[in-house]
C-alpha positions, 0 to 999 in steps of 0.5 A: 482705858489704862493709865499707860495708854492714856499717858502715851496718847494711845487709843484704848484698843491699840495693840500693846507693844506694837513697833509703832510705839517701840521703834517709830520716831515720836513725831511720826507716831500720831500719823501712824496711829491715824492710819491705824498702822498700830492696828493691822487688823483693819488692813487685813480685813480689807485685804482678805476679800481681795485675796479670796477673789484672786483665789476664786479667779485662779480656780476659774482660770485653771491657774495653780495659785492666785497671781502673786503680783496681784496679791502683792499689789492688793497688800500695798493697796489695802494698807494705803487705803485702810490708812486713807479711810481711817484718816478720812473717817477721823477727820469727819468724826473728830467731834464724835470721837471726843465723846467716846472713851475708846476713841477720845485719845485718837490723834485728832480729838486729842489734839496730836494732829491738826485737821489740816495736816491730817488732810495732807496726810490723807492726800498722800495715802490716796496717791499711793492707793491710786498708783497701785490701782493703775497697775491693773487693767482698765476695767479693774481700775474702774471697779476700784474707783467706784469703791470711793462712793461708799467710802466717802459716805460711810462716816456720816451714816452713823448719824442718820441710819440705824445700821451704818455697818451696812454701808461699811460692808459695801466699802470693806467688801469691795476687794471681793470684786477686785481680784476677779476683775484683775484677772478677767476684766469683767465681773461674773456671778462668782465675784458678785456672790463673793461680794454679797457674802463678804458684805454679810461678813463685814456687817457681822464682825463690825457688829461685834466690834460695836459691842465695845461702844454701846454705852458711849454710843447711847450717850453720844447718840451714835447709831450702830448695829449693836445698839439696834439689835440690843439683846438679840445681837448674838442672833443677828451676828449669827444670821449675818455669818450664816448668809456670809457662809452661804453666799461664799459657798455659792461663789466657790461652787460657781467658780468650779471649786472642788472638795478642798475649796468646800472644806475651806468654806466649811472651816471658815463657817465653823470659825464664824460659828465659834465667834457667835457662840463666844459673843457676850452682850456688852463684853467689850474686851471679849468682843475685841478679841472675837473681832480680831480673830476674823483675820484667822477666819479669812486666812483659813478661807484663802488657804482653802481656796488657794489649795483647791486651785493648786490641786485642780491644776495638778489633776 
């Protein structure tokens, strides 16, 4: 970690020059860091499956585009729930985070925020998420509430299972169900296939993310898929990404997507393939860059599915 980051109390993977560090009032900064506002990739990765699902629902329902109101709600909800999940995770992991170079400057292990204050901050974010969720139909609300189970157990899985990324996948992929449920008030095969593909995507990209921490995780005894796969990490990520592309392609086909939607899936798959080819074992800096590039991969897929919905409505 750079000396500047350490002096400012910023974690090693914080975004340089973010407005949180430049413009936010100093007393707010530890809480904004706790919610990962200075690292927007987290809420992007939570948001994108929601938007994919909304776009698939638009294709199935012969709508010109995903419901804009739903997409806005998903955006607000993703920021709030990403912050809540990160806060909860940091409360549970504050002792482990103190043993890892990349995370020891987080607000809790570094002493910038007290656990009691973090718990109150968590409650506030959960209330925002609940307010957003209650704007949807009853079935979507039930689906959304069910996501709390994998969210609640994930922080403890790195202590007991060799691949905790699988549980993270269950949680972070949940939006793949929400967009569909918000339109149809039920879950059908395309949504379930999209969920399966998104789980594989999450496991793949979080394995790349975990490459940053292999050495420290080994010392602290923290489990991760990057440690589990070891020298075979590139092949393992490639398998996860191949399954993600397959399931998502089947979901798009099941929803009635045409050529444009298929091209969107193909472009998404090509981006994932580039990540696999670029991945280097124990190259933490490169791994972080590849991990963050998944925002662009997800946006490519969303644009492809949305364009397909628009063209179908015009035909």
